[in-house]
N, C-alpha and C positions, 0 to 999 in steps of 0.2 A: 481769525486770520482776516486781515481788510480785503477788500478787493481787488487791489492792486497785488498784494501777495499771492491770492488766488491765481491773477491772471500770469504771474511770472511763473509761478510752477507748473501752469499749465502749458505754458510756452516751451519750458523746460523739459516737461515730459515728453510733449509734441515731438522736440527734436530728437531726444534719446530714442524714443520710437522707431522713428524715420532712420536713425542711424542703425539699430540693432536690427533694423527689417533688412536693409543694405548688407549688413554684415552676415545675417543669414544666409541669404541669397548667396553672396559671393563663397563663402567658407562650405556650406553644406549643399546649395544648390548648384553651384558651377563646378565644384569640386568633388560632389558625389553625386548628386540625384541626376543632372544632366551632363555629365561627363562623356557619357556615350553619343549624344548628339553633337555637343561641341568637339569632340575630338576627330570629327570630319573636317576641321577648320586646322591649319597649322599656324604658330607663330614662332618663328625662329627654329624652323625645322623639327618642332615637338606639337604633339595633338595640344589643342587649345584647353581640353579638360583637364589634360596632365599639367599643364602650365598654371591652369590657375590653381590646381591643386598644391603645387609646388612653390609657385612665385607670385603669380598673378594676386592672391589672396593676401598674401604680405605687401603689395603695393598699394591695394584698395584699403587695406586697413590703416595703414600711415597716412594716405590722403584722408581717411575717415578722421583720422586725429587731428588733421590741420584744419579741417572743415568744422570738425565740433568744435573748435577755439576759437574758431573766426566767428561762427554765428552765436555761441555763447556771449563771447564779447559785444555782438550787436544785441541780443537780448538783455545782456546786463545795464549797457547804454540806455536801451529803451525803456529801461523802468529804473532808472537811476541807481544800479546797485554796483557799478561797476567802481575798479580801482584804477588810481593814477599812478 
């Protein structure tokens, strides 16, 4: 594999690592591990830990999908492997 291909995959795996870290922190962290600490804050009448476990994580996941698509488009264009 040439240097540009290696750089492309390094950028792609870096992005995936960051997205999976956020996904883990939101789903497992905010929904389970830190739920007791977050429950002191209320959002819409519900404790924040409960909100993240039930609905907040879904909103974050959808936002991550759009963020991933945008960033991958930028990476593809940077390495000239994009589709028009």
